[in-house]
Structure formats: structure tokens, C-alpha cells
mmCIF file of the N, C-alpha and C atoms, coordinates in Angstrom:
data_MODEL
# 
_entry.id   MODEL 
# 
loop_
_atom_site.group_PDB 
_atom_site.id 
_atom_site.type_symbol 
_atom_site.label_atom_id 
_atom_site.label_alt_id 
_atom_site.label_comp_id 
_atom_site.label_asym_id 
_atom_site.label_entity_id 
_atom_site.label_seq_id 
_atom_site.pdbx_PDB_ins_code 
_atom_site.Cartn_x 
_atom_site.Cartn_y 
_atom_site.Cartn_z 
_atom_site.occupancy 
_atom_site.B_iso_or_equiv 
_atom_site.pdbx_formal_charge 
_atom_site.auth_seq_id 
_atom_site.auth_comp_id 
_atom_site.auth_asym_id 
_atom_site.auth_atom_id 
_atom_site.pdbx_PDB_model_num 
ATOM 1   N N  . MET A 1 1  ? 0.857   -1.174 0.000   1.00 0.00 ? 1  MET A N  1 
ATOM 2   C CA . MET A 1 1  ? 0.000   0.000  0.000   1.00 0.00 ? 1  MET A CA 1 
ATOM 3   C C  . MET A 1 1  ? 0.899   1.232  0.000   1.00 0.00 ? 1  MET A C  1 
ATOM 4   N N  . ARG A 1 2  ? 0.570   2.191  -0.839  1.00 0.00 ? 2  ARG A N  1 
ATOM 5   C CA . ARG A 1 2  ? 1.408   3.378  -0.913  1.00 0.00 ? 2  ARG A CA 1 
ATOM 6   C C  . ARG A 1 2  ? 1.166   4.295  0.280   1.00 0.00 ? 2  ARG A C  1 
ATOM 7   N N  . ASP A 1 3  ? 2.133   5.129  0.554   1.00 0.00 ? 3  ASP A N  1 
ATOM 8   C CA . ASP A 1 3  ? 2.046   6.094  1.641   1.00 0.00 ? 3  ASP A CA 1 
ATOM 9   C C  . ASP A 1 3  ? 0.994   7.147  1.317   1.00 0.00 ? 3  ASP A C  1 
ATOM 10  N N  . PRO A 1 4  ? -0.053  7.312  2.137   1.00 0.00 ? 4  PRO A N  1 
ATOM 11  C CA . PRO A 1 4  ? -1.101  8.284  1.832   1.00 0.00 ? 4  PRO A CA 1 
ATOM 12  C C  . PRO A 1 4  ? -0.618  9.731  1.862   1.00 0.00 ? 4  PRO A C  1 
ATOM 13  N N  . GLN A 1 5  ? 0.595   9.977  2.366   1.00 0.00 ? 5  GLN A N  1 
ATOM 14  C CA . GLN A 1 5  ? 1.114   11.342 2.417   1.00 0.00 ? 5  GLN A CA 1 
ATOM 15  C C  . GLN A 1 5  ? 1.770   11.782 1.116   1.00 0.00 ? 5  GLN A C  1 
ATOM 16  N N  . ILE A 1 6  ? 1.974   10.853 0.174   1.00 0.00 ? 6  ILE A N  1 
ATOM 17  C CA . ILE A 1 6  ? 2.579   11.207 -1.099  1.00 0.00 ? 6  ILE A CA 1 
ATOM 18  C C  . ILE A 1 6  ? 1.601   12.084 -1.870  1.00 0.00 ? 6  ILE A C  1 
ATOM 19  N N  . THR A 1 7  ? 2.072   13.191 -2.379  1.00 0.00 ? 7  THR A N  1 
ATOM 20  C CA . THR A 1 7  ? 1.214   14.081 -3.154  1.00 0.00 ? 7  THR A CA 1 
ATOM 21  C C  . THR A 1 7  ? 1.593   14.011 -4.623  1.00 0.00 ? 7  THR A C  1 
ATOM 22  N N  . GLY A 1 8  ? 0.677   14.406 -5.492  1.00 0.00 ? 8  GLY A N  1 
ATOM 23  C CA . GLY A 1 8  ? 0.962   14.399 -6.920  1.00 0.00 ? 8  GLY A CA 1 
ATOM 24  C C  . GLY A 1 8  ? 0.862   13.040 -7.567  1.00 0.00 ? 8  GLY A C  1 
ATOM 25  N N  . TYR A 1 9  ? 0.249   12.079 -6.897  1.00 0.00 ? 9  TYR A N  1 
ATOM 26  C CA . TYR A 1 9  ? 0.142   10.725 -7.438  1.00 0.00 ? 9  TYR A CA 1 
ATOM 27  C C  . TYR A 1 9  ? -0.723  10.686 -8.685  1.00 0.00 ? 9  TYR A C  1 
ATOM 28  N N  . THR A 1 10 ? -1.768  11.471 -8.731  1.00 0.00 ? 10 THR A N  1 
ATOM 29  C CA . THR A 1 10 ? -2.644  11.503 -9.898  1.00 0.00 ? 10 THR A CA 1 
ATOM 30  C C  . THR A 1 10 ? -2.730  12.924 -10.417 1.00 0.00 ? 10 THR A C  1 
ATOM 31  N N  . PRO A 1 11 ? -2.997  13.071 -11.709 1.00 0.00 ? 11 PRO A N  1 
ATOM 32  C CA . PRO A 1 11 ? -3.068  14.425 -12.258 1.00 0.00 ? 11 PRO A CA 1 
ATOM 33  C C  . PRO A 1 11 ? -4.254  15.206 -11.715 1.00 0.00 ? 11 PRO A C  1 
ATOM 34  N N  . LYS A 1 12 ? -4.107  16.491 -11.667 1.00 0.00 ? 12 LYS A N  1 
ATOM 35  C CA . LYS A 1 12 ? -5.197  17.367 -11.253 1.00 0.00 ? 12 LYS A CA 1 
ATOM 36  C C  . LYS A 1 12 ? -5.993  17.748 -12.485 1.00 0.00 ? 12 LYS A C  1 
ATOM 37  N N  . PRO A 1 13 ? -7.324  17.644 -12.452 1.00 0.00 ? 13 PRO A N  1 
ATOM 38  C CA . PRO A 1 13 ? -8.140  18.010 -13.605 1.00 0.00 ? 13 PRO A CA 1 
ATOM 39  C C  . PRO A 1 13 ? -7.973  19.492 -13.964 1.00 0.00 ? 13 PRO A C  1 
ATOM 40  N N  . VAL A 1 14 ? -7.809  19.754 -15.256 1.00 0.00 ? 14 VAL A N  1 
ATOM 41  C CA . VAL A 1 14 ? -7.689  21.116 -15.760 1.00 0.00 ? 14 VAL A CA 1 
ATOM 42  C C  . VAL A 1 14 ? -8.855  21.358 -16.716 1.00 0.00 ? 14 VAL A C  1 
ATOM 43  N N  . PRO A 1 15 ? -9.776  22.273 -16.372 1.00 0.00 ? 15 PRO A N  1 
ATOM 44  C CA . PRO A 1 15 ? -10.927 22.524 -17.240 1.00 0.00 ? 15 PRO A CA 1 
ATOM 45  C C  . PRO A 1 15 ? -10.492 22.883 -18.661 1.00 0.00 ? 15 PRO A C  1 
ATOM 46  N N  . GLY A 1 16 ? -11.135 22.240 -19.643 1.00 0.00 ? 16 GLY A N  1 
ATOM 47  C CA . GLY A 1 16 ? -10.830 22.495 -21.042 1.00 0.00 ? 16 GLY A CA 1 
ATOM 48  C C  . GLY A 1 16 ? -9.656  21.702 -21.578 1.00 0.00 ? 16 GLY A C  1 
ATOM 49  N N  . LEU A 1 17 ? -8.905  21.030 -20.702 1.00 0.00 ? 17 LEU A N  1 
ATOM 50  C CA . LEU A 1 17 ? -7.742  20.268 -21.131 1.00 0.00 ? 17 LEU A CA 1 
ATOM 51  C C  . LEU A 1 17 ? -7.883  18.792 -20.780 1.00 0.00 ? 17 LEU A C  1 
ATOM 52  N N  . THR A 1 18 ? -8.281  18.515 -19.559 1.00 0.00 ? 18 THR A N  1 
ATOM 53  C CA . THR A 1 18 ? -8.439  17.143 -19.100 1.00 0.00 ? 18 THR A CA 1 
ATOM 54  C C  . THR A 1 18 ? -9.779  16.587 -19.572 1.00 0.00 ? 18 THR A C  1 
ATOM 55  N N  . PRO A 1 19 ? -9.789  15.360 -20.127 1.00 0.00 ? 19 PRO A N  1 
ATOM 56  C CA . PRO A 1 19 ? -11.080 14.776 -20.522 1.00 0.00 ? 19 PRO A CA 1 
ATOM 57  C C  . PRO A 1 19 ? -12.030 14.694 -19.336 1.00 0.00 ? 19 PRO A C  1 
ATOM 58  N N  . ASP A 1 20 ? -13.319 14.887 -19.610 1.00 0.00 ? 20 ASP A N  1 
ATOM 59  C CA . ASP A 1 20 ? -14.326 14.883 -18.556 1.00 0.00 ? 20 ASP A CA 1 
ATOM 60  C C  . ASP A 1 20 ? -14.927 13.502 -18.325 1.00 0.00 ? 20 ASP A C  1 
ATOM 61  N N  . GLU A 1 21 ? -14.242 12.459 -18.761 1.00 0.00 ? 21 GLU A N  1 
ATOM 62  C CA . GLU A 1 21 ? -14.796 11.109 -18.655 1.00 0.00 ? 21 GLU A CA 1 
ATOM 63  C C  . GLU A 1 21 ? -14.738 10.623 -17.209 1.00 0.00 ? 21 GLU A C  1 
ATOM 64  N N  . GLU A 1 22 ? -15.908 10.347 -16.648 1.00 0.00 ? 22 GLU A N  1 
ATOM 65  C CA . GLU A 1 22 ? -16.004 9.785  -15.304 1.00 0.00 ? 22 GLU A CA 1 
ATOM 66  C C  . GLU A 1 22 ? -16.684 8.435  -15.395 1.00 0.00 ? 22 GLU A C  1 
ATOM 67  N N  . ILE A 1 23 ? -16.105 7.451  -14.744 1.00 0.00 ? 23 ILE A N  1 
ATOM 68  C CA . ILE A 1 23 ? -16.648 6.100  -14.745 1.00 0.00 ? 23 ILE A CA 1 
ATOM 69  C C  . ILE A 1 23 ? -17.015 5.759  -13.312 1.00 0.00 ? 23 ILE A C  1 
ATOM 70  N N  . THR A 1 24 ? -18.279 5.432  -13.070 1.00 0.00 ? 24 THR A N  1 
ATOM 71  C CA . THR A 1 24 ? -18.739 5.062  -11.737 1.00 0.00 ? 24 THR A CA 1 
ATOM 72  C C  . THR A 1 24 ? -18.457 3.581  -11.520 1.00 0.00 ? 24 THR A C  1 
ATOM 73  N N  . VAL A 1 25 ? -17.823 3.261  -10.395 1.00 0.00 ? 25 VAL A N  1 
ATOM 74  C CA . VAL A 1 25 ? -17.454 1.888  -10.074 1.00 0.00 ? 25 VAL A CA 1 
ATOM 75  C C  . VAL A 1 25 ? -17.998 1.516  -8.700  1.00 0.00 ? 25 VAL A C  1 
ATOM 76  N N  . THR A 1 26 ? -18.048 0.223  -8.420  1.00 0.00 ? 26 THR A N  1 
ATOM 77  C CA . THR A 1 26 ? -18.589 -0.249 -7.146  1.00 0.00 ? 26 THR A CA 1 
ATOM 78  C C  . THR A 1 26 ? -17.530 -0.855 -6.230  1.00 0.00 ? 26 THR A C  1 
ATOM 79  N N  . THR A 1 27 ? -16.271 -0.890 -6.665  1.00 0.00 ? 27 THR A N  1 
ATOM 80  C CA . THR A 1 27 ? -15.191 -1.403 -5.827  1.00 0.00 ? 27 THR A CA 1 
ATOM 81  C C  . THR A 1 27 ? -14.067 -0.387 -5.777  1.00 0.00 ? 27 THR A C  1 
ATOM 82  N N  . ARG A 1 28 ? -13.264 -0.457 -4.725  1.00 0.00 ? 28 ARG A N  1 
ATOM 83  C CA . ARG A 1 28 ? -12.160 0.482  -4.567  1.00 0.00 ? 28 ARG A CA 1 
ATOM 84  C C  . ARG A 1 28 ? -10.973 0.151  -5.471  1.00 0.00 ? 28 ARG A C  1 
ATOM 85  N N  . SER A 1 29 ? -10.864 -1.075 -5.935  1.00 0.00 ? 29 SER A N  1 
ATOM 86  C CA . SER A 1 29 ? -9.788  -1.467 -6.848  1.00 0.00 ? 29 SER A CA 1 
ATOM 87  C C  . SER A 1 29 ? -10.290 -1.351 -8.275  1.00 0.00 ? 29 SER A C  1 
ATOM 88  N N  . VAL A 1 30 ? -9.580  -0.577 -9.103  1.00 0.00 ? 30 VAL A N  1 
ATOM 89  C CA . VAL A 1 30 ? -9.974  -0.397 -10.496 1.00 0.00 ? 30 VAL A CA 1 
ATOM 90  C C  . VAL A 1 30 ? -8.768  -0.620 -11.393 1.00 0.00 ? 30 VAL A C  1 
ATOM 91  N N  . ALA A 1 31 ? -9.043  -1.033 -12.628 1.00 0.00 ? 31 ALA A N  1 
ATOM 92  C CA . ALA A 1 31 ? -8.009  -1.229 -13.638 1.00 0.00 ? 31 ALA A CA 1 
ATOM 93  C C  . ALA A 1 31 ? -8.314  -0.317 -14.813 1.00 0.00 ? 31 ALA A C  1 
ATOM 94  N N  . CYS A 1 32 ? -7.271  0.216  -15.440 1.00 0.00 ? 32 CYS A N  1 
ATOM 95  C CA . CYS A 1 32 ? -7.463  1.087  -16.598 1.00 0.00 ? 32 CYS A CA 1 
ATOM 96  C C  . CYS A 1 32 ? -6.412  0.752  -17.650 1.00 0.00 ? 32 CYS A C  1 
ATOM 97  N N  . ASP A 1 33 ? -6.861  0.641  -18.905 1.00 0.00 ? 33 ASP A N  1 
ATOM 98  C CA . ASP A 1 33 ? -5.946  0.426  -20.031 1.00 0.00 ? 33 ASP A CA 1 
ATOM 99  C C  . ASP A 1 33 ? -6.162  1.469  -21.122 1.00 0.00 ? 33 ASP A C  1 
ATOM 100 N N  . GLY A 1 34 ? -6.860  2.528  -20.795 1.00 0.00 ? 34 GLY A N  1 
ATOM 101 C CA . GLY A 1 34 ? -7.124  3.579  -21.767 1.00 0.00 ? 34 GLY A CA 1 
ATOM 102 C C  . GLY A 1 34 ? -8.361  3.341  -22.595 1.00 0.00 ? 34 GLY A C  1 
ATOM 103 N N  . GLY A 1 35 ? -8.876  2.111  -22.565 1.00 0.00 ? 35 GLY A N  1 
ATOM 104 C CA . GLY A 1 35 ? -10.116 1.791  -23.249 1.00 0.00 ? 35 GLY A CA 1 
ATOM 105 C C  . GLY A 1 35 ? -10.038 1.751  -24.761 1.00 0.00 ? 35 GLY A C  1 
ATOM 106 N N  . LYS A 1 36 ? -8.863  1.739  -25.328 1.00 0.00 ? 36 LYS A N  1 
ATOM 107 C CA . LYS A 1 36 ? -8.747  1.751  -26.777 1.00 0.00 ? 36 LYS A CA 1 
ATOM 108 C C  . LYS A 1 36 ? -8.025  0.522  -27.308 1.00 0.00 ? 36 LYS A C  1 
ATOM 109 N N  . GLY A 1 37 ? -8.096  -0.584 -26.583 1.00 0.00 ? 37 GLY A N  1 
ATOM 110 C CA . GLY A 1 37 ? -7.444  -1.807 -27.043 1.00 0.00 ? 37 GLY A CA 1 
ATOM 111 C C  . GLY A 1 37 ? -5.955  -1.599 -27.240 1.00 0.00 ? 37 GLY A C  1 
ATOM 112 N N  . PRO A 1 38 ? -5.418  -1.987 -28.384 1.00 0.00 ? 38 PRO A N  1 
ATOM 113 C CA . PRO A 1 38 ? -3.967  -1.862 -28.605 1.00 0.00 ? 38 PRO A CA 1 
ATOM 114 C C  . PRO A 1 38 ? -3.492  -0.412 -28.710 1.00 0.00 ? 38 PRO A C  1 
ATOM 115 N N  . LEU A 1 39 ? -4.410  0.527  -28.869 1.00 0.00 ? 39 LEU A N  1 
ATOM 116 C CA . LEU A 1 39 ? -4.018  1.936  -28.944 1.00 0.00 ? 39 LEU A CA 1 
ATOM 117 C C  . LEU A 1 39 ? -4.108  2.642  -27.598 1.00 0.00 ? 39 LEU A C  1 
ATOM 118 N N  . GLY A 1 40 ? -4.447  1.904  -26.545 1.00 0.00 ? 40 GLY A N  1 
ATOM 119 C CA . GLY A 1 40 ? -4.566  2.490  -25.210 1.00 0.00 ? 40 GLY A CA 1 
ATOM 120 C C  . GLY A 1 40 ? -3.207  2.640  -24.553 1.00 0.00 ? 40 GLY A C  1 
ATOM 121 N N  . HIS A 1 41 ? -3.129  2.331  -23.285 1.00 0.00 ? 41 HIS A N  1 
ATOM 122 C CA . HIS A 1 41 ? -1.869  2.399  -22.546 1.00 0.00 ? 41 HIS A CA 1 
ATOM 123 C C  . HIS A 1 41 ? -1.728  1.117  -21.744 1.00 0.00 ? 41 HIS A C  1 
ATOM 124 N N  . PRO A 1 42 ? -0.570  0.881  -21.113 1.00 0.00 ? 42 PRO A N  1 
ATOM 125 C CA . PRO A 1 42 ? -0.410  -0.338 -20.313 1.00 0.00 ? 42 PRO A CA 1 
ATOM 126 C C  . PRO A 1 42 ? -1.480  -0.425 -19.225 1.00 0.00 ? 42 PRO A C  1 
ATOM 127 N N  . MET A 1 43 ? -1.944  -1.626 -18.950 1.00 0.00 ? 43 MET A N  1 
ATOM 128 C CA . MET A 1 43 ? -2.931  -1.842 -17.893 1.00 0.00 ? 43 MET A CA 1 
ATOM 129 C C  . MET A 1 43 ? -2.313  -1.488 -16.556 1.00 0.00 ? 43 MET A C  1 
ATOM 130 N N  . ILE A 1 44 ? -2.989  -0.614 -15.817 1.00 0.00 ? 44 ILE A N  1 
ATOM 131 C CA . ILE A 1 44 ? -2.548  -0.279 -14.465 1.00 0.00 ? 44 ILE A CA 1 
ATOM 132 C C  . ILE A 1 44 ? -3.715  -0.509 -13.513 1.00 0.00 ? 44 ILE A C  1 
ATOM 133 N N  . TYR A 1 45 ? -3.366  -0.780 -12.275 1.00 0.00 ? 45 TYR A N  1 
ATOM 134 C CA . TYR A 1 45 ? -4.364  -0.994 -11.234 1.00 0.00 ? 45 TYR A CA 1 
ATOM 135 C C  . TYR A 1 45 ? -4.220  0.117  -10.206 1.00 0.00 ? 45 TYR A C  1 
ATOM 136 N N  . MET A 1 46 ? -5.355  0.694  -9.828  1.00 0.00 ? 46 MET A N  1 
ATOM 137 C CA . MET A 1 46 ? -5.357  1.798  -8.864  1.00 0.00 ? 46 MET A CA 1 
ATOM 138 C C  . MET A 1 46 ? -6.346  1.482  -7.746  1.00 0.00 ? 46 MET A C  1 
ATOM 139 N N  . ARG A 1 47 ? -6.170  2.167  -6.642  1.00 0.00 ? 47 ARG A N  1 
ATOM 140 C CA . ARG A 1 47 ? -7.076  1.994  -5.502  1.00 0.00 ? 47 ARG A CA 1 
ATOM 141 C C  . ARG A 1 47 ? -7.686  3.340  -5.153  1.00 0.00 ? 47 ARG A C  1 
ATOM 142 N N  . ILE A 1 48 ? -9.001  3.362  -5.024  1.00 0.00 ? 48 ILE A N  1 
ATOM 143 C CA . ILE A 1 48 ? -9.708  4.568  -4.625  1.00 0.00 ? 48 ILE A CA 1 
ATOM 144 C C  . ILE A 1 48 ? -9.629  4.656  -3.111  1.00 0.00 ? 48 ILE A C  1 
ATOM 145 N N  . GLU A 1 49 ? -8.932  5.663  -2.606  1.00 0.00 ? 49 GLU A N  1 
ATOM 146 C CA . GLU A 1 49 ? -8.758  5.782  -1.166  1.00 0.00 ? 49 GLU A CA 1 
ATOM 147 C C  . GLU A 1 49 ? -9.812  6.663  -0.523  1.00 0.00 ? 49 GLU A C  1 
ATOM 148 N N  . ASP A 1 50 ? -10.361 7.601  -1.281  1.00 0.00 ? 50 ASP A N  1 
ATOM 149 C CA . ASP A 1 50 ? -11.381 8.487  -0.732  1.00 0.00 ? 50 ASP A CA 1 
ATOM 150 C C  . ASP A 1 50 ? -12.670 8.312  -1.529  1.00 0.00 ? 50 ASP A C  1 
ATOM 151 N N  . HIS A 1 51 ? -12.844 9.088  -2.570  1.00 0.00 ? 51 HIS A N  1 
ATOM 152 C CA . HIS A 1 51 ? -14.065 9.021  -3.372  1.00 0.00 ? 51 HIS A CA 1 
ATOM 153 C C  . HIS A 1 51 ? -13.782 8.789  -4.856  1.00 0.00 ? 51 HIS A C  1 
ATOM 154 N N  . GLN A 1 52 ? -12.562 9.148  -5.312  1.00 0.00 ? 52 GLN A N  1 
ATOM 155 C CA . GLN A 1 52 ? -12.242 8.980  -6.720  1.00 0.00 ? 52 GLN A CA 1 
ATOM 156 C C  . GLN A 1 52 ? -10.741 8.866  -6.920  1.00 0.00 ? 52 GLN A C  1 
ATOM 157 N N  . VAL A 1 53 ? -10.352 8.378  -8.100  1.00 0.00 ? 53 VAL A N  1 
ATOM 158 C CA . VAL A 1 53 ? -8.949  8.307  -8.494  1.00 0.00 ? 53 VAL A CA 1 
ATOM 159 C C  . VAL A 1 53 ? -8.893  8.591  -9.994  1.00 0.00 ? 53 VAL A C  1 
ATOM 160 N N  . THR A 1 54 ? -7.820  9.254  -10.426 1.00 0.00 ? 54 THR A N  1 
ATOM 161 C CA . THR A 1 54 ? -7.655  9.612  -11.826 1.00 0.00 ? 54 THR A CA 1 
ATOM 162 C C  . THR A 1 54 ? -6.452  8.882  -12.399 1.00 0.00 ? 54 THR A C  1 
ATOM 163 N N  . CYS A 1 55 ? -6.624  8.296  -13.580 1.00 0.00 ? 55 CYS A N  1 
ATOM 164 C CA . CYS A 1 55 ? -5.547  7.565  -14.240 1.00 0.00 ? 55 CYS A CA 1 
ATOM 165 C C  . CYS A 1 55 ? -4.452  8.537  -14.672 1.00 0.00 ? 55 CYS A C  1 
ATOM 166 N N  . PRO A 1 56 ? -3.197  8.253  -14.309 1.00 0.00 ? 56 PRO A N  1 
ATOM 167 C CA . PRO A 1 56 ? -2.111  9.160  -14.688 1.00 0.00 ? 56 PRO A CA 1 
ATOM 168 C C  . PRO A 1 56 ? -1.776  9.113  -16.179 1.00 0.00 ? 56 PRO A C  1 
ATOM 169 N N  . TYR A 1 57 ? -2.230  8.083  -16.899 1.00 0.00 ? 57 TYR A N  1 
ATOM 170 C CA . TYR A 1 57 ? -1.980  7.998  -18.335 1.00 0.00 ? 57 TYR A CA 1 
ATOM 171 C C  . TYR A 1 57 ? -3.025  8.756  -19.154 1.00 0.00 ? 57 TYR A C  1 
ATOM 172 N N  . CYS A 1 58 ? -4.298  8.427  -18.955 1.00 0.00 ? 58 CYS A N  1 
ATOM 173 C CA . CYS A 1 58 ? -5.344  8.945  -19.843 1.00 0.00 ? 58 CYS A CA 1 
ATOM 174 C C  . CYS A 1 58 ? -6.302  9.921  -19.166 1.00 0.00 ? 58 CYS A C  1 
ATOM 175 N N  . SER A 1 59 ? -6.138  10.159 -17.889 1.00 0.00 ? 59 SER A N  1 
ATOM 176 C CA . SER A 1 59 ? -6.947  11.107 -17.111 1.00 0.00 ? 59 SER A CA 1 
ATOM 177 C C  . SER A 1 59 ? -8.405  10.691 -16.949 1.00 0.00 ? 59 SER A C  1 
ATOM 178 N N  . ARG A 1 60 ? -8.724  9.423  -17.193 1.00 0.00 ? 60 ARG A N  1 
ATOM 179 C CA . ARG A 1 60 ? -10.064 8.945  -16.857 1.00 0.00 ? 60 ARG A CA 1 
ATOM 180 C C  . ARG A 1 60 ? -10.202 9.011  -15.347 1.00 0.00 ? 60 ARG A C  1 
ATOM 181 N N  . THR A 1 61 ? -11.372 9.430  -14.883 1.00 0.00 ? 61 THR A N  1 
ATOM 182 C CA . THR A 1 61 ? -11.615 9.519  -13.448 1.00 0.00 ? 61 THR A CA 1 
ATOM 183 C C  . THR A 1 61 ? -12.592 8.433  -13.049 1.00 0.00 ? 61 THR A C  1 
ATOM 184 N N  . PHE A 1 62 ? -12.213 7.629  -12.075 1.00 0.00 ? 62 PHE A N  1 
ATOM 185 C CA . PHE A 1 62 ? -13.063 6.574  -11.549 1.00 0.00 ? 62 PHE A CA 1 
ATOM 186 C C  . PHE A 1 62 ? -13.654 7.063  -10.238 1.00 0.00 ? 62 PHE A C  1 
ATOM 187 N N  . VAL A 1 63 ? -14.998 7.086  -10.170 1.00 0.00 ? 63 VAL A N  1 
ATOM 188 C CA . VAL A 1 63 ? -15.712 7.601  -9.011  1.00 0.00 ? 63 VAL A CA 1 
ATOM 189 C C  . VAL A 1 63 ? -16.413 6.450  -8.315  1.00 0.00 ? 63 VAL A C  1 
ATOM 190 N N  . LEU A 1 64 ? -16.250 6.364  -7.013  1.00 0.00 ? 64 LEU A N  1 
ATOM 191 C CA . LEU A 1 64 ? -16.876 5.310  -6.228  1.00 0.00 ? 64 LEU A CA 1 
ATOM 192 C C  . LEU A 1 64 ? -18.364 5.602  -6.060  1.00 0.00 ? 64 LEU A C  1 
ATOM 193 N N  . ALA A 1 65 ? -19.204 4.651  -6.382  1.00 0.00 ? 65 ALA A N  1 
ATOM 194 C CA . ALA A 1 65 ? -20.656 4.817  -6.256  1.00 0.00 ? 65 ALA A CA 1 
ATOM 195 C C  . ALA A 1 65 ? -21.045 4.976  -4.797  1.00 0.00 ? 65 ALA A C  1 
ATOM 196 N N  . ASP A 1 66 ? -22.121 5.701  -4.539  1.00 0.00 ? 66 ASP A N  1 
ATOM 197 C CA . ASP A 1 66 ? -22.601 5.886  -3.174  1.00 0.00 ? 66 ASP A CA 1 
ATOM 198 C C  . ASP A 1 66 ? -22.934 4.541  -2.556  1.00 0.00 ? 66 ASP A C  1 
ATOM 199 N N  . GLY A 1 67 ? -22.472 4.322  -1.333  1.00 0.00 ? 67 GLY A N  1 
ATOM 200 C CA . GLY A 1 67 ? -22.758 3.089  -0.612  1.00 0.00 ? 67 GLY A CA 1 
ATOM 201 C C  . GLY A 1 67 ? -21.896 1.912  -1.026  1.00 0.00 ? 67 GLY A C  1 
ATOM 202 N N  . ALA A 1 68 ? -20.951 2.107  -1.938  1.00 0.00 ? 68 ALA A N  1 
ATOM 203 C CA . ALA A 1 68 ? -20.105 1.021  -2.411  1.00 0.00 ? 68 ALA A CA 1 
ATOM 204 C C  . ALA A 1 68 ? -18.702 1.166  -1.836  1.00 0.00 ? 68 ALA A C  1 
ATOM 205 N N  . GLY A 1 69 ? -17.905 0.131  -2.008  1.00 0.00 ? 69 GLY A N  1 
ATOM 206 C CA . GLY A 1 69 ? -16.499 0.218  -1.676  1.00 0.00 ? 69 GLY A CA 1 
ATOM 207 C C  . GLY A 1 69 ? -16.100 -0.348 -0.335  1.00 0.00 ? 69 GLY A C  1 
ATOM 208 N N  . ASP A 1 70 ? -16.994 -0.977 0.384   1.00 0.00 ? 70 ASP A N  1 
ATOM 209 C CA . ASP A 1 70 ? -16.628 -1.575 1.671   1.00 0.00 ? 70 ASP A CA 1 
ATOM 210 C C  . ASP A 1 70 ? -16.078 -2.967 1.407   1.00 0.00 ? 70 ASP A C  1 
ATOM 211 N N  . ASP A 1 71 ? -14.848 -3.004 0.831   1.00 0.00 ? 71 ASP A N  1 
ATOM 212 C CA . ASP A 1 71 ? -14.266 -4.301 0.479   1.00 0.00 ? 71 ASP A CA 1 
ATOM 213 C C  . ASP A 1 71 ? -13.273 -4.795 1.515   1.00 0.00 ? 71 ASP A C  1 
ATOM 214 N N  . HIS A 1 72 ? -13.247 -4.182 2.666   1.00 0.00 ? 72 HIS A N  1 
ATOM 215 C CA . HIS A 1 72 ? -12.457 -4.626 3.815   1.00 0.00 ? 72 HIS A CA 1 
ATOM 216 C C  . HIS A 1 72 ? -10.971 -4.782 3.487   1.00 0.00 ? 72 HIS A C  1 
ATOM 217 N N  . GLY A 1 73 ? -10.434 -3.908 2.618   1.00 0.00 ? 73 GLY A N  1 
ATOM 218 C CA . GLY A 1 73 ? -9.007  -3.935 2.337   1.00 0.00 ? 73 GLY A CA 1 
ATOM 219 C C  . GLY A 1 73 ? -8.558  -4.987 1.363   1.00 0.00 ? 73 GLY A C  1 
ATOM 220 N N  . HIS A 1 74 ? -9.462  -5.690 0.727   1.00 0.00 ? 74 HIS A N  1 
ATOM 221 C CA . HIS A 1 74 ? -9.070  -6.730 -0.239  1.00 0.00 ? 74 HIS A CA 1 
ATOM 222 C C  . HIS A 1 74 ? -9.139  -6.188 -1.624  1.00 0.00 ? 74 HIS A C  1 
# 
């Protein structure tokens, strides 16, 4: 598990520059490959620690659904 004090782990959304794609998920562990098959990016796995996480490659934002995410650390 990464140190929660590390800053700059994910990009900050910039209006007009960062894609506005938000994907609602029901688990804290998410995988992203850019969604474009062979034209995407390497598959990475991220963990939502609060309410959302943004992919550092493609800037897709994964948002935890209300009432979801109680996966007990697994």
C-alpha cells in the first residue's frame, strides 16, 4: 500500500484540457488500459482511497458509487 502522504500521485483536472470522462465503479480497486485496445496504454491498477482516483496515463476519473467500496481492504 502506498504512503497516503505522497502528493501528486494523480493528475489534477484542468478545465478544457483534461477529458471529462467519469466512470462510476462499485469497488475500490480499479483497472485502466485507456479503453482503446492496442491503442490504449499499459494496464494499471489503482485503488480509490477516498471518493475517486484519476488515471495518470489517460486522465479517466473513476468515481466510487454511493454506498459502495466496503471491500475490507481486499
